[in-house]
C-alpha positions in Angstrom: 73.8 42.3 44.8 75.6 44.6 42.5 72.3 46.1 41.3 71.2 46.8 44.9 74.6 48.3 45.8 74.5 50.5 42.6 71.0 51.6 43.5 72.0 52.5 47.0 75.1 54.5 45.8 72.9 56.4 43.3 70.4 57.2 46.1 73.1 58.4 48.4 74.7 60.5 45.6 71.3 62.2 44.9 70.7 62.8 48.7 74.2 64.4 49.0 73.6 66.5 45.9 70.3 67.8 47.3 71.8 68.5 50.7 74.7 70.5 49.2 72.2 72.4 46.9 70.1 73.3 49.9 73.0 74.4 52.0 74.5 76.6 49.2 71.1 78.2 48.4 70.5 78.9 52.1 73.9 80.7 52.3 73.1 82.7 49.2 69.7 83.7 50.4 70.9 84.8 53.9 70.3 88.4 54.8 73.6 90.3 54.6 72.3 93.1 56.9 73.2 92.7 60.6 70.3 92.1 63.0 69.3 95.0 65.2 70.6 94.8 68.7 67.8 94.2 71.2 66.8 97.3 73.1 67.7 97.1 76.8 64.6 96.3 78.8 63.2 99.4 80.4 62.7 98.9 84.1 59.2 99.0 85.7 58.6 101.9 88.0 56.6 101.1 91.1 54.4 103.6 93.0 52.3 103.1 96.1 49.3 105.4 96.6 47.5 105.6 99.9 44.1 107.0 99.1 41.1 107.8 101.2 37.5 108.9 100.8 36.8 108.0 97.2 33.0 107.9 96.9 31.1 105.6 94.5 27.4 105.2 93.8 26.0 102.1 92.1 23.0 101.4 89.9 21.7 97.9 90.0 19.2 97.0 87.2 18.4 100.7 86.8 17.5 101.2 90.5 19.8 102.9 93.0 22.4 100.7 94.6 24.7 101.4 97.6 26.8 104.4 97.9 30.2 103.6 99.3 33.3 105.3 100.5 36.5 103.6 99.6 40.0 103.9 101.1 43.2 101.8 100.9 46.5 101.3 99.1 46.9 101.1 95.4 50.2 99.6 94.1 51.1 100.6 90.5 53.7 99.3 88.2 54.5 101.6 85.2 56.4 100.5 82.1 57.2 102.5 79.0 57.8 100.8 75.6 60.5 102.3 73.6 61.2 102.4 69.8 64.6 101.5 68.4 65.7 105.1 68.7 64.6 105.3 72.4 61.4 107.3 71.9 58.4 106.3 74.0 55.8 104.5 71.8 53.6 102.8 74.4 52.8 102.7 78.0 51.6 100.0 80.5 50.2 100.5 84.0 49.3 97.6 86.3 47.4 98.1 89.5 47.0 96.0 92.7 44.9 96.8 95.7 45.9 96.0 99.2 44.4 97.0 102.6 41.5 98.5 100.7 38.0 98.6 102.3 34.8 100.4 101.8 31.8 101.3 103.9 28.3 102.0 102.6 27.0 105.5 102.9 24.6 104.6 105.6 27.3 102.7 107.5 25.4 99.3 107.5 27.6 97.4 105.1 31.4 97.0 105.0 33.3 95.7 102.0 36.8 94.5 101.3 38.2 95.8 98.0 40.3 93.2 96.1 41.9 92.7 92.8 44.8 93.2 90.4 44.3 94.6 86.9 46.0 96.1 83.9 44.9 99.7 83.4 42.9 100.7 80.4 44.4 104.0 79.1 42.5 106.9 77.7 42.6 106.9 73.9 45.3 108.9 72.2 44.8 110.7 68.9 46.6 109.7 65.7 50.0 109.0 67.4 51.3 107.4 70.6 50.9 109.6 73.7 51.4 109.3 77.4 47.9 108.6 78.7 46.6 111.2 81.1 44.1 108.7 82.7 43.9 105.0 83.3 40.9 103.0 84.5 41.2 99.8 86.6 38.3 97.4 87.5 38.3 95.9 91.0 35.8 94.1 93.2 34.1 94.9 96.4 33.2 91.9 98.5 30.6 92.4 101.2 31.7 91.5 104.8 29.3 89.7 107.2 27.5 86.5 107.6 24.7 86.8 105.0 25.5 86.1 101.4 25.4 89.1 99.1 26.8 89.6 95.6 30.1 91.4 95.2 30.2 94.7 93.3 32.6 95.7 90.5 33.9 99.2 90.5 36.3 101.3 88.4 39.1 103.2 89.9 40.6 105.9 87.6 44.0 107.4 88.1 45.4 110.6 86.6 49.0 110.3 85.4 51.7 112.6 84.2 54.8 111.4 82.4 58.1 113.1 81.4 59.4 113.2 77.8 61.2 109.9 78.3 58.2 108.1 79.6 59.0 108.1 83.3 56.0 108.5 85.6 56.1 111.8 87.3 52.8 112.2 89.1 49.8 110.0 89.8 46.6 110.4 91.9 43.3 108.7 92.3 40.3 110.6 90.8 37.7 111.3 93.3 40.2 111.9 96.1 40.5 115.4 97.4 42.8 117.5 95.1 42.6 115.0 92.2 39.9 116.0 89.8 39.6 115.6 86.1 42.4 117.6 84.5 44.3 118.1 87.8 47.5 116.1 88.5 49.5 116.5 91.7 
């Protein structure tokens, strides 16, 4: 029994020595620099756009598809991402359609426009910029009793931000007064 007890005591002594060595080396290797304080979360700005008379034409398998006029409400959530010194370094824009509908150019087919999507920004050059345009992809679902495929469509918005990344102006391209390069 003495041999077993001696062996157990030696094993415990080795285990305690290893534990102490690990604790001491961990304290020595700890980073003496204080951790940066987390940046306060920037709020999401919300904007509601009522748009009307945005026209789209489709091509299906190379042949002409329906031309439609779209109108409705686009809800946007804008968020700026800030660097540690408070400079805007990235932007996010989320869109959600509600009460949106479309009618074919000849008036024979009506659609309900549905969907929520993260916007895809225009590319910036070598550094971060406030995107002047964002594209969202939504779906048009045909109304009526016969089964027809739904159509995907892109909705592009023109945006303007201030120097701190706050959204100043936004409009839906294709709507009267909102053309490429024009922000209202």
